[in-house]
All heavy atoms as a GROMACS GRO file, in nm:
protein
  595
    1MET      N    1   0.083  -0.119   0.000
    1MET     CA    2   0.000   0.000   0.000
    1MET      C    3   0.087   0.126   0.000
    1MET      O    4   0.055   0.223  -0.066
    1MET     CB    5  -0.094  -0.001   0.120
    1MET     CG    6  -0.202  -0.107   0.109
    1MET     SD    7  -0.308  -0.120   0.254
    1MET     CE    8  -0.405   0.025   0.238
    2MET      N    9   0.198   0.120   0.074
    2MET     CA   10   0.287   0.236   0.078
    2MET      C   11   0.350   0.261  -0.058
    2MET      O   12   0.363   0.375  -0.100
    2MET     CB   13   0.394   0.217   0.186
    2MET     CG   14   0.484   0.338   0.200
    2MET     SD   15   0.396   0.492   0.243
    2MET     CE   16   0.355   0.461   0.412
    3LEU      N   17   0.389   0.154  -0.128
    3LEU     CA   18   0.445   0.170  -0.262
    3LEU      C   19   0.345   0.242  -0.352
    3LEU      O   20   0.380   0.336  -0.422
    3LEU     CB   21   0.482   0.034  -0.321
    3LEU     CG   22   0.525   0.034  -0.468
    3LEU    CD1   23   0.650   0.120  -0.488
    3LEU    CD2   24   0.547  -0.107  -0.516
    4ASP      N   25   0.219   0.199  -0.350
    4ASP     CA   26   0.116   0.264  -0.431
    4ASP      C   27   0.102   0.410  -0.393
    4ASP      O   28   0.088   0.497  -0.481
    4ASP     CB   29  -0.018   0.193  -0.415
    4ASP     CG   30  -0.032   0.069  -0.501
    4ASP    OD1   31   0.056   0.043  -0.584
    4ASP    OD2   32  -0.134  -0.001  -0.486
    5ARG      N   33   0.104   0.440  -0.265
    5ARG     CA   34   0.088   0.579  -0.221
    5ARG      C   35   0.204   0.665  -0.272
    5ARG      O   36   0.184   0.775  -0.321
    5ARG     CB   37   0.079   0.586  -0.070
    5ARG     CG   38   0.053   0.730  -0.023
    5ARG     CD   39   0.004   0.736   0.116
    5ARG     NE   40  -0.125   0.666   0.121
    5ARG     CZ   41  -0.194   0.648   0.231
    5ARG    NH1   42  -0.149   0.691   0.346
    5ARG    NH2   43  -0.309   0.585   0.230
    6ILE      N   44   0.325   0.613  -0.262
    6ILE     CA   45   0.442   0.687  -0.310
    6ILE      C   46   0.433   0.711  -0.460
    6ILE      O   47   0.456   0.822  -0.508
    6ILE     CB   48   0.572   0.612  -0.273
    6ILE    CG1   49   0.595   0.618  -0.122
    6ILE    CG2   50   0.692   0.670  -0.348
    6ILE    CD1   51   0.701   0.524  -0.071
    7LEU      N   52   0.397   0.606  -0.534
    7LEU     CA   53   0.384   0.620  -0.679
    7LEU      C   54   0.277   0.723  -0.714
    7LEU      O   55   0.295   0.805  -0.806
    7LEU     CB   56   0.352   0.484  -0.743
    7LEU     CG   57   0.467   0.384  -0.741
    7LEU    CD1   58   0.416   0.244  -0.779
    7LEU    CD2   59   0.580   0.428  -0.832
    8MET      N   60   0.166   0.721  -0.643
    8MET     CA   61   0.059   0.817  -0.668
    8MET      C   62   0.109   0.959  -0.645
    8MET      O   63   0.087   1.048  -0.728
    8MET     CB   64  -0.062   0.788  -0.579
    8MET     CG   65  -0.179   0.882  -0.604
    8MET     SD   66  -0.323   0.845  -0.500
    8MET     CE   67  -0.271   0.916  -0.345
    9TYR      N   68   0.178   0.982  -0.535
    9TYR     CA   69   0.229   1.116  -0.505
    9TYR      C   70   0.334   1.162  -0.606
    9TYR      O   71   0.355   1.281  -0.626
    9TYR     CB   72   0.285   1.124  -0.363
    9TYR     CG   73   0.176   1.127  -0.258
    9TYR    CD1   74   0.189   1.054  -0.141
    9TYR    CD2   75   0.061   1.203  -0.275
    9TYR    CE1   76   0.090   1.056  -0.044
    9TYR    CE2   77  -0.039   1.205  -0.179
    9TYR     CZ   78  -0.023   1.131  -0.064
    9TYR     OH   79  -0.122   1.133   0.032
   10GLN      N   80   0.399   1.065  -0.672
   10GLN     CA   81   0.496   1.097  -0.776
   10GLN      C   82   0.429   1.116  -0.913
   10GLN      O   83   0.495   1.143  -1.012
   10GLN     CB   84   0.602   0.988  -0.786
   10GLN     CG   85   0.693   0.981  -0.666
   10GLN     CD   86   0.790   0.863  -0.672
   10GLN    OE1   87   0.772   0.767  -0.748
   10GLN    NE2   88   0.894   0.870  -0.590
   11GLY      N   89   0.297   1.096  -0.917
   11GLY     CA   90   0.224   1.111  -1.042
   11GLY      C   91   0.239   0.992  -1.135
   11GLY      O   92   0.217   1.004  -1.255
   12LYS      N   93   0.274   0.876  -1.079
   12LYS     CA   94   0.293   0.755  -1.158
   12LYS      C   95   0.180   0.656  -1.131
   12LYS      O   96   0.108   0.668  -1.032
   12LYS     CB   97   0.426   0.689  -1.120
   12LYS     CG   98   0.546   0.776  -1.149
   12LYS     CD   99   0.673   0.712  -1.099
   12LYS     CE  100   0.794   0.803  -1.121
   12LYS     NZ  101   0.916   0.743  -1.063
   13LYS      N  102   0.168   0.558  -1.219
   13LYS     CA  103   0.068   0.453  -1.201
   13LYS      C  104   0.107   0.364  -1.083
   13LYS      O  105   0.224   0.338  -1.060
   13LYS     CB  106   0.053   0.370  -1.327
   13LYS     CG  107  -0.011   0.448  -1.440
   13LYS     CD  108  -0.034   0.359  -1.560
   13LYS     CE  109  -0.106   0.439  -1.668
   13LYS     NZ  110  -0.143   0.352  -1.782
   14GLN      N  111   0.006   0.317  -1.013
   14GLN     CA  112   0.032   0.230  -0.897
   14GLN      C  113   0.037   0.083  -0.939
   14GLN      O  114  -0.002   0.047  -1.050
   14GLN     CB  115  -0.070   0.256  -0.788
   14GLN     CG  116  -0.215   0.237  -0.828
   14GLN     CD  117  -0.310   0.268  -0.716
   14GLN    OE1  118  -0.282   0.241  -0.599
   14GLN    NE2  119  -0.425   0.324  -0.748
   15VAL      N  120   0.085   0.000  -0.850
   15VAL     CA  121   0.106  -0.142  -0.877
   15VAL      C  122  -0.014  -0.227  -0.835
   15VAL      O  123  -0.057  -0.316  -0.908
   15VAL     CB  124   0.234  -0.192  -0.805
   15VAL    CG1  125   0.253  -0.342  -0.825
   15VAL    CG2  126   0.356  -0.116  -0.854
   16PHE      N  127  -0.070  -0.198  -0.717
   16PHE     CA  128  -0.172  -0.285  -0.660
   16PHE      C  129  -0.313  -0.225  -0.658
   16PHE      O  130  -0.408  -0.292  -0.620
   16PHE     CB  131  -0.134  -0.325  -0.517
   16PHE     CG  132  -0.004  -0.400  -0.510
   16PHE    CD1  133   0.111  -0.338  -0.465
   16PHE    CD2  134   0.004  -0.532  -0.550
   16PHE    CE1  135   0.232  -0.405  -0.459
   16PHE    CE2  136   0.124  -0.601  -0.546
   16PHE     CZ  137   0.239  -0.537  -0.500
   17GLY      N  138  -0.328  -0.101  -0.695
   17GLY     CA  139  -0.460  -0.038  -0.699
   17GLY      C  140  -0.519  -0.013  -0.563
   17GLY      O  141  -0.640  -0.025  -0.544
   18THR      N  142  -0.435   0.025  -0.466
   18THR     CA  143  -0.484   0.046  -0.330
   18THR      C  144  -0.522   0.191  -0.300
   18THR      O  145  -0.583   0.217  -0.197
   18THR     CB  146  -0.377   0.003  -0.228
   18THR    OG1  147  -0.260   0.085  -0.245
   18THR    CG2  148  -0.342  -0.143  -0.242
   19GLN      N  149  -0.487   0.283  -0.389
   19GLN     CA  150  -0.507   0.425  -0.360
   19GLN      C  151  -0.616   0.485  -0.447
   19GLN      O  152  -0.625   0.458  -0.567
   19GLN     CB  153  -0.377   0.503  -0.381
   19GLN     CG  154  -0.260   0.451  -0.300
   19GLN     CD  155  -0.286   0.456  -0.152
   19GLN    OE1  156  -0.314   0.563  -0.098
   19GLN    NE2  157  -0.273   0.343  -0.085
   20ALA      N  158  -0.698   0.568  -0.385
   20ALA     CA  159  -0.804   0.640  -0.456
   20ALA      C  160  -0.780   0.789  -0.442
   20ALA      O  161  -0.712   0.834  -0.349
   20ALA     CB  162  -0.941   0.603  -0.399
   21SER      N  163  -0.836   0.864  -0.535
   21SER     CA  164  -0.819   1.009  -0.534
   21SER      C  165  -0.944   1.076  -0.588
   21SER      O  166  -1.014   1.020  -0.673
   21SER     CB  167  -0.698   1.047  -0.620
   21SER     OG  168  -0.686   1.187  -0.630
   22SER      N  169  -0.968   1.198  -0.543
   22SER     CA  170  -1.078   1.277  -0.598
   22SER      C  171  -1.024   1.385  -0.691
   22SER      O  172  -1.098   1.472  -0.735
   22SER     CB  173  -1.158   1.341  -0.485
   22SER     OG  174  -1.076   1.432  -0.412
   23LEU      N  175  -0.896   1.379  -0.723
   23LEU     CA  176  -0.832   1.483  -0.804
   23LEU      C  177  -0.831   1.454  -0.955
   23LEU      O  178  -0.792   1.540  -1.032
   23LEU     CB  179  -0.687   1.503  -0.758
   23LEU     CG  180  -0.670   1.541  -0.611
   23LEU    CD1  181  -0.522   1.546  -0.575
   23LEU    CD2  182  -0.737   1.673  -0.581
   24LEU      N  183  -0.872   1.335  -0.995
   24LEU     CA  184  -0.863   1.297  -1.135
   24LEU      C  185  -0.981   1.343  -1.219
   24LEU      O  186  -0.968   1.358  -1.340
   24LEU     CB  187  -0.850   1.145  -1.148
   24LEU     CG  188  -0.720   1.085  -1.095
   24LEU    CD1  189  -0.727   0.934  -1.099
   24LEU    CD2  190  -0.602   1.135  -1.174
   25ARG      N  191  -1.092   1.366  -1.157
   25ARG     CA  192  -1.213   1.403  -1.232
   25ARG      C  193  -1.265   1.538  -1.186
   25ARG      O  194  -1.261   1.570  -1.068
   25ARG     CB  195  -1.320   1.296  -1.214
   25ARG     CG  196  -1.270   1.161  -1.266
   25ARG     CD  197  -1.382   1.070  -1.294
   25ARG     NE  198  -1.332   0.944  -1.349
   25ARG     CZ  199  -1.406   0.838  -1.361
   25ARG    NH1  200  -1.532   0.841  -1.322
   25ARG    NH2  201  -1.357   0.728  -1.412
   26GLU      N  202  -1.315   1.613  -1.282
   26GLU     CA  203  -1.364   1.748  -1.252
   26GLU      C  204  -1.479   1.748  -1.153
   26GLU      O  205  -1.495   1.844  -1.077
   26GLU     CB  206  -1.405   1.818  -1.382
   26GLU     CG  207  -1.287   1.857  -1.467
   26GLU     CD  208  -1.327   1.938  -1.588
   26GLU    OE1  209  -1.437   1.998  -1.587
   26GLU    OE2  210  -1.248   1.943  -1.683
   27ASP      N  211  -1.559   1.642  -1.151
   27ASP     CA  212  -1.673   1.638  -1.059
   27ASP      C  213  -1.633   1.600  -0.917
   27ASP      O  214  -1.715   1.595  -0.827
   27ASP     CB  215  -1.782   1.545  -1.112
   27ASP     CG  216  -1.742   1.398  -1.115
   27ASP    OD1  217  -1.628   1.364  -1.075
   27ASP    OD2  218  -1.825   1.317  -1.159
   28GLY      N  219  -1.503   1.569  -0.897
   28GLY     CA  220  -1.455   1.537  -0.763
   28GLY      C  221  -1.489   1.398  -0.714
   28GLY      O  222  -1.469   1.366  -0.598
   29SER      N  223  -1.540   1.313  -0.804
   29SER     CA  224  -1.574   1.177  -0.762
   29SER      C  225  -1.446   1.099  -0.732
   29SER      O  226  -1.340   1.123  -0.791
   29SER     CB  227  -1.656   1.105  -0.870
   29SER     OG  228  -1.586   1.100  -0.992
   30TRP      N  229  -1.456   1.008  -0.636
   30TRP     CA  230  -1.342   0.926  -0.596
   30TRP      C  231  -1.322   0.815  -0.697
   30TRP      O  232  -1.416   0.745  -0.734
   30TRP     CB  233  -1.365   0.867  -0.457
   30TRP     CG  234  -1.340   0.969  -0.351
   30TRP    CD1  235  -1.432   1.056  -0.298
   30TRP    CD2  236  -1.216   0.998  -0.289
   30TRP    NE1  237  -1.370   1.137  -0.206
   30TRP    CE2  238  -1.237   1.104  -0.198
   30TRP    CE3  239  -1.088   0.946  -0.301
   30TRP    CZ2  240  -1.137   1.157  -0.119
   30TRP    CZ3  241  -0.986   0.999  -0.222
   30TRP    CH2  242  -1.011   1.103  -0.133
   31VAL      N  243  -1.199   0.801  -0.742
   31VAL     CA  244  -1.163   0.696  -0.837
   31VAL      C  245  -1.033   0.630  -0.792
   31VAL      O  246  -0.951   0.692  -0.723
   31VAL     CB  247  -1.147   0.749  -0.980
   31VAL    CG1  248  -1.277   0.806  -1.032
   31VAL    CG2  249  -1.038   0.853  -0.989
   32ILE      N  250  -1.016   0.505  -0.831
   32ILE     CA  251  -0.889   0.438  -0.807
   32ILE      C  252  -0.784   0.503  -0.897
   32ILE      O  253  -0.806   0.518  -1.017
   32ILE     CB  254  -0.899   0.286  -0.835
   32ILE    CG1  255  -1.002   0.221  -0.741
   32ILE    CG2  256  -0.762   0.218  -0.823
   32ILE    CD1  257  -0.968   0.229  -0.594
   33TRP      N  258  -0.674   0.545  -0.836
   33TRP     CA  259  -0.564   0.604  -0.912
   33TRP      C  260  -0.522   0.504  -1.020
   33TRP      O  261  -0.526   0.383  -0.996
   33TRP     CB  262  -0.448   0.634  -0.817
   33TRP     CG  263  -0.339   0.714  -0.879
   33TRP    CD1  264  -0.223   0.665  -0.931
   33TRP    CD2  265  -0.334   0.855  -0.893
   33TRP    NE1  266  -0.146   0.768  -0.978
   33TRP    CE2  267  -0.211   0.886  -0.956
   33TRP    CE3  268  -0.420   0.959  -0.860
   33TRP    CZ2  269  -0.173   1.016  -0.986
   33TRP    CZ3  270  -0.382   1.088  -0.889
   33TRP    CH2  271  -0.260   1.117  -0.952
   34PRO      N  272  -0.483   0.550  -1.139
   34PRO     CA  273  -0.448   0.457  -1.247
   34PRO      C  274  -0.348   0.349  -1.205
   34PRO      O  275  -0.259   0.372  -1.123
   34PRO     CB  276  -0.387   0.549  -1.352
   34PRO     CG  277  -0.456   0.680  -1.329
   34PRO     CD  278  -0.470   0.689  -1.180
   35VAL      N  279  -0.368   0.231  -1.264
   35VAL     CA  280  -0.291   0.112  -1.229
   35VAL      C  281  -0.209   0.067  -1.350
   35VAL      O  282  -0.260   0.061  -1.462
   35VAL     CB  283  -0.386  -0.002  -1.185
   35VAL    CG1  284  -0.310  -0.131  -1.159
   35VAL    CG2  285  -0.466   0.040  -1.063
   36GLU      N  286  -0.083   0.034  -1.325
   36GLU     CA  287   0.004  -0.023  -1.428
   36GLU      C  288  -0.041  -0.165  -1.457
   36GLU      O  289  -0.068  -0.243  -1.365
   36GLU     CB  290   0.148  -0.024  -1.376
   36GLU     CG  291   0.250  -0.060  -1.480
   36GLU     CD  292   0.272   0.049  -1.583
   36GLU    OE1  293   0.270   0.168  -1.547
   36GLU    OE2  294   0.291   0.013  -1.700
   37ASN      N  295  -0.052  -0.201  -1.584
   37ASN     CA  296  -0.093  -0.336  -1.626
   37ASN      C  297  -0.219  -0.383  -1.553
   37ASN      O  298  -0.217  -0.481  -1.479
   37ASN     CB  299   0.021  -0.436  -1.605
   37ASN     CG  300   0.145  -0.399  -1.683
   37ASN    OD1  301   0.137  -0.360  -1.799
   37ASN    ND2  302   0.259  -0.408  -1.620
   38PRO      N  303  -0.330  -0.312  -1.575
   38PRO     CA  304  -0.453  -0.346  -1.502
   38PRO      C  305  -0.504  -0.487  -1.530
   38PRO      O  306  -0.575  -0.544  -1.446
   38PRO     CB  307  -0.554  -0.241  -1.548
   38PRO     CG  308  -0.499  -0.187  -1.676
   38PRO     CD  309  -0.351  -0.201  -1.668
   39GLU      N  310  -0.465  -0.545  -1.642
   39GLU     CA  311  -0.512  -0.680  -1.674
   39GLU      C  312  -0.458  -0.785  -1.578
   39GLU      O  313  -0.516  -0.893  -1.565
   39GLU     CB  314  -0.477  -0.718  -1.819
   39GLU     CG  315  -0.329  -0.730  -1.848
   39GLU     CD  316  -0.258  -0.596  -1.872
   39GLU    OE1  317  -0.321  -0.490  -1.878
   39GLU    OE2  318  -0.134  -0.600  -1.881
   40SER      N  319  -0.351  -0.754  -1.506
   40SER     CA  320  -0.295  -0.851  -1.412
   40SER      C  321  -0.291  -0.800  -1.268
   40SER      O  322  -0.229  -0.861  -1.181
   40SER     CB  323  -0.153  -0.891  -1.456
   40SER     OG  324  -0.069  -0.778  -1.463
   41VAL      N  325  -0.362  -0.690  -1.240
   41VAL     CA  326  -0.357  -0.632  -1.106
   41VAL      C  327  -0.410  -0.727  -0.999
   41VAL      O  328  -0.353  -0.736  -0.890
   41VAL     CB  329  -0.427  -0.494  -1.100
   41VAL    CG1  330  -0.578  -0.506  -1.121
   41VAL    CG2  331  -0.398  -0.426  -0.968
   42ASP      N  332  -0.516  -0.800  -1.028
   42ASP     CA  333  -0.571  -0.888  -0.925
   42ASP      C  334  -0.478  -1.006  -0.895
   42ASP      O  335  -0.471  -1.051  -0.781
   42ASP     CB  336  -0.711  -0.936  -0.964
   42ASP     CG  337  -0.814  -0.825  -0.952
   42ASP    OD1  338  -0.795  -0.734  -0.867
   42ASP    OD2  339  -0.912  -0.826  -1.028
   43THR      N  340  -0.404  -1.051  -0.994
   43THR     CA  341  -0.304  -1.155  -0.971
   43THR      C  342  -0.194  -1.101  -0.880
   43THR      O  343  -0.152  -1.169  -0.784
   43THR     CB  344  -0.244  -1.203  -1.104
   43THR    OG1  345  -0.349  -1.256  -1.185
   43THR    CG2  346  -0.137  -1.310  -1.082
   44ARG      N  347  -0.146  -0.979  -0.908
   44ARG     CA  348  -0.044  -0.917  -0.822
   44ARG      C  349  -0.096  -0.899  -0.681
   44ARG      O  350  -0.024  -0.923  -0.584
   44ARG     CB  351   0.001  -0.782  -0.879
   44ARG     CG  352   0.086  -0.792  -1.002
   44ARG     CD  353   0.150  -0.659  -1.038
   44ARG     NE  354   0.057  -0.549  -1.056
   44ARG     CZ  355  -0.011  -0.524  -1.166
   44ARG    NH1  356   0.000  -0.602  -1.272
   44ARG    NH2  357  -0.092  -0.419  -1.173
   45ARG      N  358  -0.221  -0.856  -0.669
   45ARG     CA  359  -0.279  -0.836  -0.536
   45ARG      C  360  -0.283  -0.967  -0.459
   45ARG      O  361  -0.245  -0.973  -0.343
   45ARG     CB  362  -0.421  -0.778  -0.549
   45ARG     CG  363  -0.424  -0.633  -0.594
   45ARG     CD  364  -0.568  -0.587  -0.618
   45ARG     NE  365  -0.645  -0.584  -0.495
   45ARG     CZ  366  -0.652  -0.479  -0.412
   45ARG    NH1  367  -0.590  -0.368  -0.441
   45ARG    NH2  368  -0.724  -0.487  -0.302
   46LYS      N  369  -0.327  -1.074  -0.525
   46LYS     CA  370  -0.336  -1.204  -0.459
   46LYS      C  371  -0.198  -1.252  -0.415
   46LYS      O  372  -0.180  -1.299  -0.303
   46LYS     CB  373  -0.400  -1.305  -0.553
   46LYS     CG  374  -0.430  -1.438  -0.489
   46LYS     CD  375  -0.507  -1.529  -0.582
   46LYS     CE  376  -0.542  -1.658  -0.511
   46LYS     NZ  377  -0.621  -1.746  -0.596
   47GLU      N  378  -0.098  -1.237  -0.503
   47GLU     CA  379   0.039  -1.278  -0.469
   47GLU      C  380   0.095  -1.199  -0.351
   47GLU      O  381   0.179  -1.250  -0.277
   47GLU     CB  382   0.129  -1.264  -0.591
   47GLU     CG  383   0.101  -1.366  -0.699
   47GLU     CD  384   0.175  -1.340  -0.829
   47GLU    OE1  385   0.240  -1.234  -0.844
   47GLU    OE2  386   0.166  -1.427  -0.918
   48ALA      N  387   0.050  -1.076  -0.336
   48ALA     CA  388   0.098  -0.991  -0.226
   48ALA      C  389   0.018  -1.012  -0.097
   48ALA      O  390   0.050  -0.952   0.005
   48ALA     CB  391   0.092  -0.844  -0.268
   49GLY      N  392  -0.087  -1.093  -0.104
   49GLY     CA  393  -0.164  -1.124   0.017
   49GLY      C  394  -0.295  -1.050   0.032
   49GLY      O  395  -0.363  -1.065   0.134
   50PHE      N  396  -0.333  -0.971  -0.067
   50PHE     CA  397  -0.463  -0.904  -0.060
   50PHE      C  398  -0.572  -1.008  -0.078
   50PHE      O  399  -0.559  -1.101  -0.158
   50PHE     CB  400  -0.475  -0.796  -0.169
   50PHE     CG  401  -0.388  -0.676  -0.146
   50PHE    CD1  402  -0.263  -0.668  -0.203
   50PHE    CD2  403  -0.432  -0.572  -0.065
   50PHE    CE1  404  -0.182  -0.558  -0.182
   50PHE    CE2  405  -0.351  -0.462  -0.043
   50PHE     CZ  406  -0.226  -0.454  -0.101
   51THR      N  407  -0.680  -0.994  -0.004
   51THR     CA  408  -0.787  -1.092  -0.010
   51THR      C  409  -0.903  -1.050  -0.099
   51THR      O  410  -0.997  -1.128  -0.118
   51THR     CB  411  -0.841  -1.121   0.132
   51THR    OG1  412  -0.889  -0.998   0.189
   51THR    CG2  413  -0.733  -1.182   0.219
   52ASN      N  414  -0.896  -0.929  -0.153
   52ASN     CA  415  -1.004  -0.883  -0.241
   52ASN      C  416  -0.946  -0.829  -0.371
   52ASN      O  417  -0.828  -0.797  -0.381
   52ASN     CB  418  -1.091  -0.778  -0.172
   52ASN     CG  419  -1.014  -0.656  -0.127
   52ASN    OD1  420  -0.893  -0.645  -0.146
   52ASN    ND2  421  -1.083  -0.562  -0.067
   53SER      N  422  -1.031  -0.820  -0.471
   53SER     CA  423  -0.991  -0.767  -0.601
   53SER      C  424  -0.988  -0.615  -0.595
   53SER      O  425  -1.041  -0.554  -0.501
   53SER     CB  426  -1.090  -0.813  -0.708
   53SER     OG  427  -1.214  -0.747  -0.690
   54VAL      N  428  -0.930  -0.554  -0.696
   54VAL     CA  429  -0.927  -0.408  -0.701
   54VAL      C  430  -1.070  -0.353  -0.713
   54VAL      O  431  -1.102  -0.249  -0.654
   54VAL     CB  432  -0.834  -0.355  -0.813
   54VAL    CG1  433  -0.888  -0.385  -0.950
   54VAL    CG2  434  -0.806  -0.207  -0.797
   55THR      N  435  -1.156  -0.424  -0.782
   55THR     CA  436  -1.296  -0.380  -0.794
   55THR      C  437  -1.366  -0.386  -0.659
   55THR      O  438  -1.439  -0.293  -0.621
   55THR     CB  439  -1.371  -0.467  -0.897
   55THR    OG1  440  -1.304  -0.455  -1.024
   55THR    CG2  441  -1.515  -0.422  -0.913
   56GLU      N  442  -1.344  -0.493  -0.585
   56GLU     CA  443  -1.403  -0.504  -0.451
   56GLU      C  444  -1.348  -0.397  -0.358
   56GLU      O  445  -1.422  -0.339  -0.278
   56GLU     CB  446  -1.376  -0.643  -0.393
   56GLU     CG  447  -1.449  -0.754  -0.465
   56GLU     CD  448  -1.400  -0.893  -0.430
   56GLU    OE1  449  -1.283  -0.908  -0.389
   56GLU    OE2  450  -1.480  -0.988  -0.446
   57SER      N  451  -1.220  -0.370  -0.370
   57SER     CA  452  -1.159  -0.265  -0.289
   57SER      C  453  -1.219  -0.128  -0.323
   57SER      O  454  -1.250  -0.050  -0.233
   57SER     CB  455  -1.007  -0.263  -0.313
   57SER     OG  456  -0.945  -0.165  -0.236
   58ALA      N  457  -1.236  -0.101  -0.451
   58ALA     CA  458  -1.297   0.025  -0.493
   58ALA      C  459  -1.438   0.037  -0.436
   58ALA      O  460  -1.477   0.143  -0.385
   58ALA     CB  461  -1.301   0.034  -0.646
   59ASP      N  462  -1.515  -0.070  -0.444
   59ASP     CA  463  -1.651  -0.069  -0.389
   59ASP      C  464  -1.650  -0.037  -0.241
   59ASP      O  465  -1.734   0.040  -0.193
   59ASP     CB  466  -1.720  -0.203  -0.414
   59ASP     CG  467  -1.756  -0.226  -0.559
   59ASP    OD1  468  -1.754  -0.130  -0.639
   59ASP    OD2  469  -1.786  -0.342  -0.594
   60SER      N  470  -1.556  -0.094  -0.168
   60SER     CA  471  -1.551  -0.069  -0.023
   60SER      C  472  -1.512   0.076   0.009
   60SER      O  473  -1.543   0.125   0.116
   60SER     CB  474  -1.454  -0.166   0.045
   60SER     OG  475  -1.320  -0.132   0.016
   61MET      N  476  -1.444   0.143  -0.085
   61MET     CA  477  -1.406   0.284  -0.068
   61MET      C  478  -1.507   0.379  -0.132
   61MET      O  479  -1.486   0.500  -0.133
   61MET     CB  480  -1.268   0.310  -0.130
   61MET     CG  481  -1.155   0.244  -0.057
   61MET     SD  482  -0.995   0.297  -0.124
   61MET     CE  483  -0.974   0.181  -0.259
   62ASP      N  484  -1.615   0.324  -0.187
   62ASP     CA  485  -1.713   0.402  -0.261
   62ASP      C  486  -1.644   0.482  -0.371
   62ASP      O  487  -1.670   0.601  -0.390
   62ASP     CB  488  -1.792   0.494  -0.166
   62ASP     CG  489  -1.922   0.540  -0.229
   62ASP    OD1  490  -1.974   0.471  -0.319
   62ASP    OD2  491  -1.970   0.649  -0.190
   63ALA      N  492  -1.554   0.414  -0.441
   63ALA     CA  493  -1.478   0.476  -0.550
   63ALA      C  494  -1.507   0.402  -0.680
   63ALA      O  495  -1.556   0.289  -0.680
   63ALA     CB  496  -1.328   0.470  -0.519
   64ILE      N  497  -1.476   0.465  -0.790
   64ILE     CA  498  -1.493   0.408  -0.922
   64ILE      C  499  -1.361   0.345  -0.964
   64ILE      O  500  -1.255   0.405  -0.946
   64ILE     CB  501  -1.532   0.518  -1.023
   64ILE    CG1  502  -1.664   0.582  -0.983
   64ILE    CG2  503  -1.538   0.463  -1.165
   64ILE    CD1  504  -1.691   0.715  -1.050
   65TYR      N  505  -1.366   0.224  -1.019
   65TYR     CA  506  -1.246   0.166  -1.077
   65TYR      C  507  -1.265   0.154  -1.227
   65TYR      O  508  -1.355   0.086  -1.274
   65TYR     CB  509  -1.212   0.029  -1.018
   65TYR     CG  510  -1.097  -0.036  -1.091
   65TYR    CD1  511  -0.974   0.027  -1.099
   65TYR    CD2  512  -1.112  -0.157  -1.156
   65TYR    CE1  513  -0.868  -0.030  -1.167
   65TYR    CE2  514  -1.007  -0.216  -1.224
   65TYR     CZ  515  -0.886  -0.152  -1.230
   65TYR     OH  516  -0.780  -0.208  -1.298
   66ASN      N  517  -1.181   0.224  -1.300
   66ASN     CA  518  -1.182   0.218  -1.446
   66ASN      C  519  -1.040   0.181  -1.489
   66ASN      O  520  -0.949   0.263  -1.475
   66ASN     CB  521  -1.222   0.353  -1.505
   66ASN     CG  522  -1.213   0.356  -1.657
   66ASN    OD1  523  -1.182   0.256  -1.720
   66ASN    ND2  524  -1.239   0.471  -1.714
   67PRO      N  525  -1.020   0.060  -1.542
   67PRO     CA  526  -0.885   0.019  -1.583
   67PRO      C  527  -0.822   0.113  -1.685
   67PRO      O  528  -0.701   0.117  -1.700
   67PRO     CB  529  -0.906  -0.119  -1.643
   67PRO     CG  530  -1.037  -0.166  -1.596
   67PRO     CD  531  -1.117  -0.044  -1.566
   68GLU      N  532  -0.904   0.192  -1.753
   68GLU     CA  533  -0.855   0.285  -1.856
   68GLU      C  534  -0.828   0.426  -1.800
   68GLU      O  535  -0.793   0.516  -1.876
   68GLU     CB  536  -0.960   0.297  -1.968
   68GLU     CG  537  -1.005   0.163  -2.024
   68GLU     CD  538  -0.907   0.104  -2.122
   68GLU    OE1  539  -0.849   0.182  -2.200
   68GLU    OE2  540  -0.887  -0.019  -2.120
   69GLU      N  541  -0.844   0.443  -1.671
   69GLU     CA  542  -0.826   0.576  -1.608
   69GLU      C  543  -0.687   0.630  -1.644
   69GLU      O  544  -0.587   0.561  -1.635
   69GLU     CB  545  -0.839   0.565  -1.457
   69GLU     CG  546  -0.857   0.696  -1.387
   69GLU     CD  547  -0.995   0.753  -1.406
   69GLU    OE1  548  -1.094   0.682  -1.386
   69GLU    OE2  549  -1.004   0.873  -1.441
   70ALA      N  550  -0.684   0.756  -1.687
   70ALA     CA  551  -0.558   0.819  -1.728
   70ALA      C  552  -0.496   0.896  -1.612
   70ALA      O  553  -0.567   0.947  -1.524
   70ALA     CB  554  -0.583   0.913  -1.845
   71LEU      N  555  -0.365   0.903  -1.615
   71LEU     CA  556  -0.295   0.988  -1.519
   71LEU      C  557  -0.329   1.134  -1.547
   71LEU      O  558  -0.358   1.171  -1.662
   71LEU     CB  559  -0.144   0.970  -1.531
   71LEU     CG  560  -0.087   0.839  -1.479
   71LEU    CD1  561   0.058   0.825  -1.521
   71LEU    CD2  562  -0.099   0.831  -1.329
   72PRO      N  563  -0.326   1.218  -1.446
   72PRO     CA  564  -0.352   1.360  -1.471
   72PRO      C  565  -0.241   1.419  -1.559
   72PRO      O  566  -0.126   1.374  -1.552
   72PRO     CB  567  -0.352   1.423  -1.331
   72PRO     CG  568  -0.280   1.326  -1.246
   72PRO     CD  569  -0.295   1.191  -1.306
   73LYS      N  570  -0.280   1.514  -1.639
   73LYS     CA  571  -0.181   1.582  -1.725
   73LYS      C  572  -0.103   1.683  -1.642
   73LYS      O  573  -0.161   1.753  -1.559
   73LYS     CB  574  -0.252   1.651  -1.840
   73LYS     CG  575  -0.318   1.552  -1.933
   73LYS     CD  576  -0.384   1.623  -2.049
   73LYS     CE  577  -0.431   1.518  -2.146
   73LYS     NZ  578  -0.565   1.522  -2.182
   74ASN      N  579   0.025   1.689  -1.665
   74ASN     CA  580   0.108   1.791  -1.598
   74ASN      C  581   0.077   1.926  -1.659
   74ASN      O  582   0.086   1.943  -1.780
   74ASN     CB  583   0.256   1.759  -1.614
   74ASN     CG  584   0.297   1.636  -1.538
   74ASN    OD1  585   0.233   1.598  -1.442
   74ASN    ND2  586   0.402   1.571  -1.584
   75GLU      N  587   0.039   2.017  -1.576
   75GLU     CA  588   0.003   2.151  -1.626
   75GLU      C  589   0.106   2.252  -1.585
   75GLU      O  590   0.178   2.244  -1.497
   75GLU     CB  591  -0.133   2.191  -1.573
   75GLU     CG  592  -0.239   2.095  -1.623
   75GLU     CD  593  -0.378   2.130  -1.571
   75GLU    OE1  594  -0.401   2.246  -1.534
   75GLU    OE2  595  -0.461   2.042  -1.568
   0.00000   0.00000   0.00000
């Protein structure tokens, strides 16, 4: 989780999909920060000991998970 948080603060994609933010969308809705290789994120989560999928985690945070979510543009 700490790795994901550090990557998020650096403006990079996270590994396990543990971090959410309200800064990605203009409406302020909470979304899972973009994830590197989203097609295998749940496998990585399971290997690391997480007991739920990124979608289940998003639901528990009342956040949206979109595997296509883009990183914010540097302005």
